[in-house]
C-alpha positions as CSV (number, residue, x, y, z in Angstrom):
1,X,0.0,0.0,0.0
2,X,1.3,3.5,-0.8
3,X,1.0,5.8,2.2
4,X,1.8,9.4,2.8
5,X,3.1,10.7,6.2
6,X,3.2,14.4,6.9
7,X,5.3,15.5,9.8
8,X,7.7,12.5,9.4
9,X,10.6,14.5,10.9
10,X,8.7,14.7,14.2
11,X,8.4,12.1,16.9
12,X,4.9,10.8,16.0
13,X,5.3,11.0,12.2
14,X,8.8,9.6,12.3
15,X,7.8,6.6,14.4
16,X,4.7,6.0,12.2
17,X,6.8,6.2,9.0
18,X,9.2,3.6,10.4
19,X,6.4,1.3,11.5
20,X,4.8,1.5,8.0
21,X,8.2,0.8,6.4
22,X,8.7,-2.2,8.6
23,X,5.2,-3.5,7.7
24,X,6.2,-3.4,4.1
25,X,4.2,-0.4,2.9
26,X,5.4,2.0,0.2
27,X,6.0,5.1,2.4
28,X,6.2,8.6,1.2
29,X,7.0,11.6,3.4
30,X,6.1,15.2,2.9
31,X,9.1,17.3,3.9
32,X,10.1,20.9,3.5
33,X,13.8,20.1,3.1
34,X,14.6,16.7,1.7
35,X,18.3,17.1,2.1
36,X,18.1,17.9,5.8
37,X,15.4,15.3,6.4
38,X,17.5,12.4,5.1
39,X,19.5,12.5,8.3
40,X,16.3,11.9,10.4
41,X,14.6,9.2,8.2
42,X,15.6,5.7,7.2
43,X,16.4,4.8,3.7
44,X,13.4,3.4,1.8
45,X,11.1,6.3,2.5
46,X,10.4,8.5,-0.5
47,X,10.9,12.2,0.3
48,X,8.6,14.7,-1.5
49,X,9.3,18.4,-1.1
50,X,6.2,20.3,0.1
51,X,4.5,22.1,2.9
52,X,1.1,21.7,4.4
53,X,0.5,25.4,4.2
54,X,1.0,25.3,0.4
55,X,-1.9,23.4,-1.1
56,X,-0.3,23.1,-4.6
57,X,2.7,21.3,-3.1
58,X,0.4,18.6,-1.7
59,X,-0.9,17.4,-5.1
60,X,2.2,15.4,-6.0
61,X,2.6,14.2,-2.4
62,X,-0.8,12.5,-2.2
63,X,-1.0,11.2,-5.7
64,X,-1.6,7.5,-5.7
65,X,-1.8,7.2,-1.9
66,X,-4.6,5.1,-0.4
67,X,-3.8,6.2,3.2
68,X,-2.6,9.5,4.7
69,X,-1.2,10.0,8.2
70,X,-1.4,13.7,9.0
71,X,1.2,14.1,11.8
72,X,2.5,17.5,10.9
73,X,2.2,20.5,13.1
74,X,3.9,22.9,15.5
75,X,4.4,21.1,18.8
76,X,6.1,24.1,20.4
77,X,4.1,26.0,23.1
78,X,5.7,29.3,22.2
79,X,6.5,31.1,18.9
80,X,7.0,34.9,18.4
81,X,3.9,35.1,16.2
82,X,1.0,33.1,17.6
83,X,-0.9,33.3,14.3
84,X,1.5,30.7,13.0
85,X,-0.2,28.0,15.1
86,X,-3.5,28.4,13.3
87,X,-1.8,28.7,9.9
88,X,0.1,25.4,10.3
89,X,-1.8,23.3,12.7
90,X,-5.4,24.2,11.6
91,X,-5.2,25.4,8.0
92,X,-2.4,23.0,7.2
93,X,-4.6,20.1,8.4
94,X,-7.5,21.4,6.2
95,X,-5.2,21.5,3.2
96,X,-4.0,17.9,3.8
97,X,-7.5,16.5,4.2
98,X,-8.7,18.3,1.0
99,X,-5.7,17.1,-1.0
100,X,-6.2,13.6,0.2
101,X,-9.9,13.7,-0.7
102,X,-9.0,15.1,-4.1
103,X,-6.5,12.4,-4.8
104,X,-9.0,9.6,-4.0
105,X,-7.4,8.5,-0.7
106,X,-9.5,6.1,1.3
107,X,-8.7,7.4,4.8
108,X,-6.7,10.0,6.8
109,X,-5.5,9.4,10.3
110,X,-5.1,12.8,11.9
111,X,-2.8,13.3,14.8
112,X,-4.3,15.7,17.4
113,X,-3.5,16.0,21.1
114,X,-5.1,15.4,24.5
115,X,-5.1,19.2,24.9
116,X,-8.5,19.4,23.1
117,X,-10.3,17.7,26.0
118,X,-11.8,19.2,29.2
119,X,-11.1,18.1,32.7
120,X,-10.8,19.8,36.0
121,X,-7.2,20.2,37.3
122,X,-5.9,16.7,38.2
123,X,-9.1,15.1,37.0
124,X,-9.7,12.2,34.6
125,X,-11.1,12.4,31.1
126,X,-11.9,10.3,28.0
127,X,-13.1,11.0,24.5
128,X,-16.5,12.0,25.7
129,X,-14.9,15.0,27.4
130,X,-14.3,17.2,24.4
131,X,-13.9,20.9,25.4
132,X,-16.8,22.9,24.1
133,X,-14.9,26.2,24.7
134,X,-11.7,27.7,23.4
135,X,-8.8,26.3,25.5
136,X,-6.3,28.6,27.2
137,X,-3.3,28.7,24.8
138,X,-2.9,29.5,21.1
139,X,-1.5,26.0,20.5
140,X,-4.5,24.3,22.1
141,X,-6.9,26.5,20.2
142,X,-5.2,25.7,16.9
143,X,-5.5,21.9,17.6
144,X,-9.1,22.3,18.5
145,X,-9.6,24.2,15.2
146,X,-7.6,21.5,13.3
147,X,-10.0,18.8,14.4
148,X,-13.1,20.9,13.5
149,X,-11.6,21.6,10.0
150,X,-10.5,17.9,9.5
151,X,-14.0,16.6,10.2
152,X,-15.7,19.3,8.1
153,X,-13.5,18.7,5.1
154,X,-13.8,14.9,4.9
155,X,-16.9,14.8,2.7
156,X,-16.5,11.3,1.3
157,X,-13.1,10.4,2.9
158,X,-12.8,8.7,6.3
159,X,-11.0,10.7,9.0
160,X,-10.0,9.1,12.2
161,X,-8.4,11.2,15.0
162,X,-5.8,10.0,17.4
163,X,-5.1,12.1,20.5
164,X,-1.7,11.2,22.0
165,X,-0.5,12.4,25.4
166,X,3.0,13.8,25.8
167,X,5.3,11.8,23.4
168,X,8.8,10.6,24.2
169,X,11.1,8.0,22.8
170,X,14.2,7.2,20.7
171,X,12.8,8.3,17.3
172,X,15.0,11.1,15.9
173,X,13.1,14.4,15.6
174,X,13.6,17.9,14.5
175,X,11.0,19.2,17.0
176,X,11.1,19.6,20.8
177,X,10.6,16.5,23.0
178,X,10.8,15.3,26.5
179,X,14.0,13.5,25.6
180,X,15.8,16.8,24.7
181,X,14.1,19.1,27.3
182,X,14.0,16.7,30.3
183,X,15.7,13.4,29.9
184,X,19.1,14.5,28.7
185,X,19.5,17.5,31.1
186,X,18.5,15.2,34.0
187,X,21.2,12.6,33.1
188,X,23.8,15.3,32.6
189,X,22.8,17.0,35.8
190,X,22.1,20.3,33.9
191,X,18.5,20.8,35.0
192,X,18.4,23.1,38.1
193,X,14.7,22.5,38.9
194,X,11.7,20.5,37.8
195,X,8.5,22.2,36.7
196,X,5.5,21.4,39.0
197,X,2.7,19.2,38.0
198,X,2.5,16.2,35.7
199,X,0.9,14.8,32.5
200,X,0.0,11.8,30.5
201,X,2.9,10.2,28.5
202,X,3.2,7.9,25.6
203,X,6.1,6.0,24.1
204,X,6.6,7.0,20.4
205,X,6.5,3.4,19.2
206,X,3.3,2.9,21.1
207,X,1.8,6.0,19.3
208,X,2.9,4.5,16.0
209,X,1.1,1.2,16.8
210,X,-2.0,3.2,17.7
211,X,-1.8,5.1,14.4
212,X,-1.7,1.9,12.3
213,X,-4.5,0.4,14.4
214,X,-6.6,3.5,13.9
215,X,-6.1,3.3,10.2
216,X,-7.2,-0.4,10.2
217,X,-9.9,-0.5,12.9
218,X,-10.8,3.1,13.8
219,X,-14.3,4.4,13.1
220,X,-14.8,7.4,10.8
221,X,-15.1,10.6,12.8
222,X,-14.1,9.1,16.1
223,X,-11.3,10.1,18.5
224,X,-8.9,7.7,20.2
225,X,-6.7,8.8,23.2
226,X,-3.3,7.2,23.2
227,X,-1.8,7.4,26.7
228,X,0.4,4.8,28.4
229,X,-0.1,6.4,31.9
230,X,-0.2,9.6,33.9
231,X,3.0,10.6,35.8
232,X,4.1,13.5,37.9
233,X,7.2,15.2,36.5
234,X,9.1,14.1,39.6
235,X,8.1,10.5,39.1
236,X,9.2,10.7,35.4
237,X,12.5,12.3,36.4
238,X,13.1,9.5,39.0
239,X,12.4,6.9,36.3
240,X,14.8,8.5,33.9
241,X,17.7,8.8,36.5
242,X,17.1,5.2,37.6
243,X,17.2,3.9,34.0
244,X,20.4,5.9,33.3
245,X,22.1,4.9,36.5
246,X,23.3,8.5,36.8
247,X,22.1,12.1,36.9
248,X,20.0,13.7,39.6
249,X,16.4,14.6,40.4
250,X,16.3,18.3,41.2
251,X,13.8,20.0,43.5
252,X,10.4,21.0,42.0
253,X,9.5,24.7,41.5
254,X,6.5,26.0,43.5
255,X,3.7,26.7,41.0
256,X,3.7,30.5,41.8
257,X,7.4,30.8,41.2
258,X,7.2,28.7,38.1
259,X,4.5,31.1,36.7
260,X,6.7,34.1,37.4
261,X,9.7,32.5,35.7
262,X,7.7,31.4,32.7
263,X,6.3,34.9,32.2
264,X,9.7,36.5,32.6
265,X,11.3,34.0,30.2
266,X,8.8,34.8,27.5
267,X,9.5,38.5,27.8
268,X,13.2,37.8,27.3
269,X,12.4,35.5,24.4
270,X,10.6,38.2,22.5
271,X,13.8,40.2,22.7
272,X,16.4,37.5,21.8
273,X,14.0,35.7,19.5
274,X,14.7,32.3,21.0
275,X,12.3,30.0,22.8
276,X,12.1,30.2,26.6
277,X,13.2,27.3,28.8
278,X,9.7,26.9,30.2
279,X,6.9,28.5,28.0
280,X,3.8,29.5,29.8
281,X,1.8,27.2,27.6
282,X,3.8,24.2,28.6
283,X,3.6,25.1,32.3
284,X,-0.2,25.5,31.8
285,X,-0.3,21.9,30.5
286,X,1.8,20.5,33.3
287,X,-0.3,22.3,36.0
288,X,-3.5,21.0,34.3
289,X,-2.1,17.6,35.5
290,X,-5.1,15.7,34.1
291,X,-5.3,12.0,33.7
292,X,-6.1,10.7,30.2
293,X,-8.1,7.5,29.9
294,X,-7.1,5.3,26.9
295,X,-9.7,2.5,27.5
296,X,-11.5,3.2,24.2
297,X,-8.3,2.7,22.1
298,X,-7.5,-0.4,24.0
299,X,-11.0,-1.9,23.6
300,X,-11.9,-0.8,20.1
301,X,-8.4,-0.8,18.4
302,X,-6.7,-3.5,20.5
303,X,-4.0,-1.0,21.4
304,X,-1.6,-1.9,24.3
305,X,0.2,0.8,26.3
306,X,3.9,0.6,26.9
307,X,5.1,0.2,30.5
308,X,6.9,3.5,31.6
309,X,10.1,1.7,32.7
310,X,10.4,-0.1,29.3
311,X,9.9,3.1,27.3
312,X,12.1,5.3,29.4
313,X,14.9,2.7,29.2
314,X,14.7,2.6,25.4
315,X,14.8,6.4,25.3
316,X,17.8,6.6,27.7
317,X,19.6,3.9,25.7
318,X,19.2,6.0,22.5
319,X,20.5,9.1,24.3
320,X,23.6,7.1,25.3
321,X,24.1,5.8,21.8
322,X,23.8,9.3,20.4
């Protein structure tokens, strides 16, 4: 089967492209820079130059593809111009769905996020808890809008939505990740303090399995949460240090101090034009600290979560090898 993956240089798209290649599919990846992308993707994947924000560039990419995995997007929680979130995450998704429909593709699996759901702080949620109000950050709102546009644009093509929790793992990626922001600094003892709170986490290979299962068994128009488990950031840090056999678990910042530092960091970032160490949007997510329930994906798709210790060990081993 010929399959297109957008966002193949990210954690989710990269893991999905690898899983498809291992399964024996003919895999095509939409990339903005084929030369640079070669370093992140295995041989055997066809690289097609294009951009989800440029509808004309998608025509060649989707040609002849029966299945499309739309995993592209801006995962960052801070950019100098917040309108970029809507342009890429929302309008880019609409362009991909429309191009897939025009090319006669059978199904699109759209990668969203757990951020589109509602729960009280520290509460539990599942797919029935879709937020019916604009969420608190530009990133979250762009992902909400992306889902709306994806479902509205399908018109004859199946669209299945997967909603991963925070993704980590050994898949090489050009985007930010837990591995780069948390795991490696912990191991190298370069992280002075932990953010407060916690979140749901998912191993990248587990997300890839969920993507393929959603393509095979998911119901049109349905959402499927992919979350191995919920962890506090302290528990995650302890697991990383234990797996590495070195590093340290720093103290956790009080929430009030973390908010002050995040706000100050963004003010500095607007001057130096570099991302802050702890964006307010990311802190907002950690302090939400909600518990995703992946029962639906397990029951309907046959998806199995990855034990935290196994996933973290694989991620740490990859950091050592790198």
